[in-house]
VOROMAR-971866 format. One record per atom (N, C-alpha, C): chain; atom name; residue number from 1; y, z, x. Coordinates in steps of 0.1 Angstrom, whole numbers, padded with zeros to 4 digits. Layout:
// VOROMAR-971866
<atom chain="A" atom="CA" n="NUM" py="Y" pz="Z" px="X"/>
...
END
This chain:
// VOROMAR-971866
<atom chain="A" atom="N" n="1" py="1280" pz="0742" px="0073"/>
<atom chain="A" atom="CA" n="1" py="1268" pz="0734" px="0076"/>
<atom chain="A" atom="C" n="1" py="1261" pz="0741" px="0087"/>
<atom chain="A" atom="N" n="2" py="1248" pz="0743" px="0085"/>
<atom chain="A" atom="CA" n="2" py="1240" pz="0750" px="0095"/>
<atom chain="A" atom="C" n="2" py="1234" pz="0740" px="0105"/>
<atom chain="A" atom="N" n="3" py="1235" pz="0744" px="0117"/>
<atom chain="A" atom="CA" n="3" py="1229" pz="0735" px="0128"/>
<atom chain="A" atom="C" n="3" py="1217" pz="0742" px="0134"/>
<atom chain="A" atom="N" n="4" py="1207" pz="0734" px="0137"/>
<atom chain="A" atom="CA" n="4" py="1195" pz="0740" px="0143"/>
<atom chain="A" atom="C" n="4" py="1193" pz="0735" px="0157"/>
<atom chain="A" atom="N" n="5" py="1187" pz="0742" px="0165"/>
<atom chain="A" atom="CA" n="5" py="1184" pz="0738" px="0178"/>
<atom chain="A" atom="C" n="5" py="1172" pz="0728" px="0178"/>
<atom chain="A" atom="N" n="6" py="1171" pz="0720" px="0188"/>
<atom chain="A" atom="CA" n="6" py="1161" pz="0709" px="0188"/>
<atom chain="A" atom="C" n="6" py="1147" pz="0715" px="0188"/>
<atom chain="A" atom="N" n="7" py="1145" pz="0727" px="0191"/>
<atom chain="A" atom="CA" n="7" py="1131" pz="0733" px="0191"/>
<atom chain="A" atom="C" n="7" py="1128" pz="0737" px="0176"/>
<atom chain="A" atom="N" n="8" py="1138" pz="0739" px="0168"/>
<atom chain="A" atom="CA" n="8" py="1135" pz="0743" px="0154"/>
<atom chain="A" atom="C" n="8" py="1133" pz="0731" px="0144"/>
<atom chain="A" atom="N" n="9" py="1135" pz="0719" px="0150"/>
<atom chain="A" atom="CA" n="9" py="1134" pz="0707" px="0141"/>
<atom chain="A" atom="C" n="9" py="1119" pz="0704" px="0138"/>
<atom chain="A" atom="N" n="10" py="1116" pz="0699" px="0126"/>
<atom chain="A" atom="CA" n="10" py="1102" pz="0695" px="0123"/>
<atom chain="A" atom="C" n="10" py="1097" pz="0684" px="0132"/>
<atom chain="A" atom="N" n="11" py="1085" pz="0684" px="0135"/>
<atom chain="A" atom="CA" n="11" py="1079" pz="0673" px="0143"/>
<atom chain="A" atom="C" n="11" py="1078" pz="0660" px="0135"/>
<atom chain="A" atom="N" n="12" py="1078" pz="0649" px="0142"/>
<atom chain="A" atom="CA" n="12" py="1077" pz="0636" px="0136"/>
<atom chain="A" atom="C" n="12" py="1063" pz="0634" px="0131"/>
<atom chain="A" atom="N" n="13" py="1062" pz="0629" px="0119"/>
<atom chain="A" atom="CA" n="13" py="1048" pz="0627" px="0113"/>
<atom chain="A" atom="C" n="13" py="1041" pz="0616" px="0122"/>
<atom chain="A" atom="N" n="14" py="1030" pz="0621" px="0128"/>
<atom chain="A" atom="CA" n="14" py="1022" pz="0612" px="0137"/>
<atom chain="A" atom="C" n="14" py="1009" pz="0609" px="0130"/>
<atom chain="A" atom="N" n="15" py="1006" pz="0615" px="0119"/>
<atom chain="A" atom="CA" n="15" py="0993" pz="0613" px="0113"/>
<atom chain="A" atom="C" n="15" py="0994" pz="0611" px="0098"/>
<atom chain="A" atom="N" n="16" py="0985" pz="0603" px="0093"/>
<atom chain="A" atom="CA" n="16" py="0982" pz="0601" px="0079"/>
<atom chain="A" atom="C" n="16" py="0968" pz="0604" px="0077"/>
<atom chain="A" atom="N" n="17" py="0964" pz="0611" px="0067"/>
<atom chain="A" atom="CA" n="17" py="0950" pz="0615" px="0064"/>
<atom chain="A" atom="C" n="17" py="0942" pz="0619" px="0076"/>
<atom chain="A" atom="N" n="18" py="0949" pz="0626" px="0085"/>
<atom chain="A" atom="CA" n="18" py="0942" pz="0632" px="0097"/>
<atom chain="A" atom="C" n="18" py="0939" pz="0622" px="0108"/>
<atom chain="A" atom="N" n="19" py="0945" pz="0610" px="0107"/>
<atom chain="A" atom="CA" n="19" py="0942" pz="0600" px="0117"/>
<atom chain="A" atom="C" n="19" py="0956" pz="0595" px="0123"/>
<atom chain="A" atom="N" n="20" py="0955" pz="0589" px="0135"/>
<atom chain="A" atom="CA" n="20" py="0967" pz="0583" px="0141"/>
<atom chain="A" atom="C" n="20" py="0973" pz="0572" px="0132"/>
<atom chain="A" atom="N" n="21" py="0986" pz="0572" px="0130"/>
<atom chain="A" atom="CA" n="21" py="0991" pz="0562" px="0120"/>
<atom chain="A" atom="C" n="21" py="0990" pz="0547" px="0126"/>
<atom chain="A" atom="N" n="22" py="0988" pz="0546" px="0139"/>
<atom chain="A" atom="CA" n="22" py="0986" pz="0532" px="0144"/>
<atom chain="A" atom="C" n="22" py="0972" pz="0528" px="0146"/>
<atom chain="A" atom="N" n="23" py="0962" pz="0537" px="0142"/>
<atom chain="A" atom="CA" n="23" py="0948" pz="0534" px="0144"/>
<atom chain="A" atom="C" n="23" py="0945" pz="0522" px="0135"/>
<atom chain="A" atom="N" n="24" py="0936" pz="0513" px="0140"/>
<atom chain="A" atom="CA" n="24" py="0932" pz="0501" px="0133"/>
<atom chain="A" atom="C" n="24" py="0920" pz="0504" px="0125"/>
<atom chain="A" atom="N" n="25" py="0921" pz="0509" px="0113"/>
<atom chain="A" atom="CA" n="25" py="0910" pz="0513" px="0104"/>
<atom chain="A" atom="C" n="25" py="0908" pz="0503" px="0093"/>
<atom chain="A" atom="N" n="26" py="0896" pz="0501" px="0089"/>
<atom chain="A" atom="CA" n="26" py="0893" pz="0492" px="0078"/>
<atom chain="A" atom="C" n="26" py="0892" pz="0500" px="0065"/>
<atom chain="A" atom="N" n="27" py="0895" pz="0493" px="0054"/>
<atom chain="A" atom="CA" n="27" py="0895" pz="0499" px="0041"/>
<atom chain="A" atom="C" n="27" py="0909" pz="0501" px="0036"/>
<atom chain="A" atom="N" n="28" py="0909" pz="0507" px="0024"/>
<atom chain="A" atom="CA" n="28" py="0922" pz="0510" px="0018"/>
<atom chain="A" atom="C" n="28" py="0927" pz="0524" px="0023"/>
<atom chain="A" atom="N" n="29" py="0936" pz="0524" px="0032"/>
<atom chain="A" atom="CA" n="29" py="0942" pz="0536" px="0038"/>
<atom chain="A" atom="C" n="29" py="0956" pz="0533" px="0042"/>
<atom chain="A" atom="N" n="30" py="0964" pz="0543" px="0045"/>
<atom chain="A" atom="CA" n="30" py="0978" pz="0541" px="0049"/>
<atom chain="A" atom="C" n="30" py="0979" pz="0533" px="0062"/>
<atom chain="A" atom="N" n="31" py="0969" pz="0534" px="0071"/>
<atom chain="A" atom="CA" n="31" py="0970" pz="0526" px="0084"/>
<atom chain="A" atom="C" n="31" py="0969" pz="0511" px="0081"/>
<atom chain="A" atom="N" n="32" py="0960" pz="0508" px="0071"/>
<atom chain="A" atom="CA" n="32" py="0958" pz="0494" px="0068"/>
<atom chain="A" atom="C" n="32" py="0971" pz="0488" px="0062"/>
<atom chain="A" atom="N" n="33" py="0978" pz="0496" px="0054"/>
<atom chain="A" atom="CA" n="33" py="0990" pz="0491" px="0048"/>
<atom chain="A" atom="C" n="33" py="1001" pz="0489" px="0059"/>
<atom chain="A" atom="N" n="34" py="1001" pz="0497" px="0069"/>
<atom chain="A" atom="CA" n="34" py="1011" pz="0495" px="0080"/>
<atom chain="A" atom="C" n="34" py="1008" pz="0482" px="0087"/>
<atom chain="A" atom="N" n="35" py="0995" pz="0480" px="0091"/>
<atom chain="A" atom="CA" n="35" py="0991" pz="0468" px="0098"/>
<atom chain="A" atom="C" n="35" py="0993" pz="0456" px="0089"/>
<atom chain="A" atom="N" n="36" py="0991" pz="0457" px="0076"/>
<atom chain="A" atom="CA" n="36" py="0993" pz="0445" px="0067"/>
<atom chain="A" atom="C" n="36" py="1008" pz="0441" px="0067"/>
<atom chain="A" atom="N" n="37" py="1017" pz="0451" px="0067"/>
<atom chain="A" atom="CA" n="37" py="1031" pz="0448" px="0067"/>
<atom chain="A" atom="C" n="37" py="1035" pz="0442" px="0080"/>
<atom chain="A" atom="N" n="38" py="1030" pz="0448" px="0091"/>
<atom chain="A" atom="CA" n="38" py="1034" pz="0442" px="0104"/>
<atom chain="A" atom="C" n="38" py="1029" pz="0428" px="0106"/>
<atom chain="A" atom="N" n="39" py="1017" pz="0425" px="0102"/>
<atom chain="A" atom="CA" n="39" py="1012" pz="0411" px="0103"/>
<atom chain="A" atom="C" n="39" py="1019" pz="0402" px="0094"/>
<atom chain="A" atom="N" n="40" py="1023" pz="0407" px="0082"/>
<atom chain="A" atom="CA" n="40" py="1030" pz="0398" px="0073"/>
<atom chain="A" atom="C" n="40" py="1044" pz="0395" px="0078"/>
<atom chain="A" atom="N" n="41" py="1051" pz="0405" px="0085"/>
<atom chain="A" atom="CA" n="41" py="1064" pz="0402" px="0091"/>
<atom chain="A" atom="C" n="41" py="1062" pz="0392" px="0102"/>
<atom chain="A" atom="N" n="42" py="1052" pz="0393" px="0110"/>
<atom chain="A" atom="CA" n="42" py="1050" pz="0383" px="0121"/>
<atom chain="A" atom="C" n="42" py="1047" pz="0369" px="0115"/>
<atom chain="A" atom="N" n="43" py="1039" pz="0368" px="0105"/>
<atom chain="A" atom="CA" n="43" py="1036" pz="0356" px="0099"/>
<atom chain="A" atom="C" n="43" py="1049" pz="0349" px="0093"/>
<atom chain="A" atom="N" n="44" py="1057" pz="0357" px="0086"/>
<atom chain="A" atom="CA" n="44" py="1069" pz="0352" px="0080"/>
<atom chain="A" atom="C" n="44" py="1079" pz="0347" px="0091"/>
<atom chain="A" atom="N" n="45" py="1080" pz="0354" px="0102"/>
<atom chain="A" atom="CA" n="45" py="1089" pz="0350" px="0113"/>
<atom chain="A" atom="C" n="45" py="1083" pz="0337" px="0119"/>
<atom chain="A" atom="N" n="46" py="1070" pz="0336" px="0121"/>
<atom chain="A" atom="CA" n="46" py="1064" pz="0324" px="0126"/>
<atom chain="A" atom="C" n="46" py="1067" pz="0312" px="0117"/>
<atom chain="A" atom="N" n="47" py="1066" pz="0314" px="0104"/>
<atom chain="A" atom="CA" n="47" py="1068" pz="0303" px="0095"/>
<atom chain="A" atom="C" n="47" py="1083" pz="0299" px="0096"/>
<atom chain="A" atom="N" n="48" py="1092" pz="0308" px="0096"/>
<atom chain="A" atom="CA" n="48" py="1106" pz="0305" px="0097"/>
<atom chain="A" atom="C" n="48" py="1109" pz="0297" px="0110"/>
<atom chain="A" atom="N" n="49" py="1103" pz="0301" px="0121"/>
<atom chain="A" atom="CA" n="49" py="1105" pz="0294" px="0134"/>
<atom chain="A" atom="C" n="49" py="1099" pz="0280" px="0133"/>
<atom chain="A" atom="N" n="50" py="1087" pz="0279" px="0127"/>
<atom chain="A" atom="CA" n="50" py="1081" pz="0266" px="0125"/>
<atom chain="A" atom="C" n="50" py="1089" pz="0257" px="0117"/>
<atom chain="A" atom="N" n="51" py="1095" pz="0262" px="0106"/>
<atom chain="A" atom="CA" n="51" py="1104" pz="0254" px="0097"/>
<atom chain="A" atom="C" n="51" py="1116" pz="0250" px="0105"/>
<atom chain="A" atom="N" n="52" py="1122" pz="0259" px="0112"/>
<atom chain="A" atom="CA" n="52" py="1134" pz="0255" px="0120"/>
<atom chain="A" atom="C" n="52" py="1132" pz="0244" px="0130"/>
<atom chain="A" atom="N" n="53" py="1119" pz="0244" px="0135"/>
<atom chain="A" atom="CA" n="53" py="1115" pz="0233" px="0145"/>
<atom chain="A" atom="C" n="53" py="1113" pz="0220" px="0138"/>
<atom chain="A" atom="N" n="54" py="1114" pz="0219" px="0125"/>
<atom chain="A" atom="CA" n="54" py="1112" pz="0207" px="0118"/>
<atom chain="A" atom="C" n="54" py="1099" pz="0204" px="0112"/>
<atom chain="A" atom="N" n="55" py="1090" pz="0213" px="0112"/>
<atom chain="A" atom="CA" n="55" py="1076" pz="0212" px="0107"/>
<atom chain="A" atom="C" n="55" py="1075" pz="0220" px="0094"/>
<atom chain="A" atom="N" n="56" py="1079" pz="0215" px="0083"/>
<atom chain="A" atom="CA" n="56" py="1079" pz="0223" px="0071"/>
<atom chain="A" atom="C" n="56" py="1068" pz="0220" px="0062"/>
<atom chain="A" atom="N" n="57" py="1059" pz="0229" px="0060"/>
<atom chain="A" atom="CA" n="57" py="1047" pz="0227" px="0051"/>
<atom chain="A" atom="C" n="57" py="1052" pz="0225" px="0036"/>
<atom chain="A" atom="N" n="58" py="1061" pz="0234" px="0032"/>
<atom chain="A" atom="CA" n="58" py="1067" pz="0233" px="0019"/>
<atom chain="A" atom="C" n="58" py="1074" pz="0220" px="0016"/>
<atom chain="A" atom="N" n="59" py="1082" pz="0216" px="0025"/>
<atom chain="A" atom="CA" n="59" py="1090" pz="0203" px="0024"/>
<atom chain="A" atom="C" n="59" py="1080" pz="0191" px="0023"/>
<atom chain="A" atom="N" n="60" py="1069" pz="0191" px="0031"/>
<atom chain="A" atom="CA" n="60" py="1060" pz="0181" px="0031"/>
<atom chain="A" atom="C" n="60" py="1052" pz="0180" px="0018"/>
<atom chain="A" atom="N" n="61" py="1048" pz="0192" px="0012"/>
<atom chain="A" atom="CA" n="61" py="1041" pz="0192" px="0000"/>
<atom chain="A" atom="C" n="61" py="1050" pz="0187" px="-0011"/>
<atom chain="A" atom="N" n="62" py="1063" pz="0192" px="-0012"/>
<atom chain="A" atom="CA" n="62" py="1072" pz="0187" px="-0022"/>
<atom chain="A" atom="C" n="62" py="1075" pz="0172" px="-0021"/>
<atom chain="A" atom="N" n="63" py="1075" pz="0167" px="-0009"/>
<atom chain="A" atom="CA" n="63" py="1077" pz="0152" px="-0007"/>
<atom chain="A" atom="C" n="63" py="1064" pz="0145" px="-0012"/>
<atom chain="A" atom="N" n="64" py="1052" pz="0150" px="-0010"/>
<atom chain="A" atom="CA" n="64" py="1040" pz="0144" px="-0015"/>
<atom chain="A" atom="C" n="64" py="1039" pz="0143" px="-0030"/>
<atom chain="A" atom="N" n="65" py="1044" pz="0153" px="-0037"/>
<atom chain="A" atom="CA" n="65" py="1043" pz="0153" px="-0052"/>
<atom chain="A" atom="C" n="65" py="1056" pz="0147" px="-0058"/>
<atom chain="A" atom="N" n="66" py="1065" pz="0142" px="-0050"/>
<atom chain="A" atom="CA" n="66" py="1076" pz="0134" px="-0056"/>
<atom chain="A" atom="C" n="66" py="1089" pz="0141" px="-0058"/>
<atom chain="A" atom="N" n="67" py="1091" pz="0153" px="-0053"/>
<atom chain="A" atom="CA" n="67" py="1103" pz="0160" px="-0054"/>
<atom chain="A" atom="C" n="67" py="1113" pz="0157" px="-0043"/>
END
């Protein structure tokens, strides 16, 4: 197995399509997909915490329709 020194390792990808991967850009681009995923994870976690606190939107809706 060949070992390489740390100076020979490839650099970490910091760019997509010539832009910083964390740039907040509008439109269909890789940065928008990263931000969409991050915000979706925050929203999902917020809903789980809200549900654990006893305020369940889904449970209330199911109760209203008779389930």
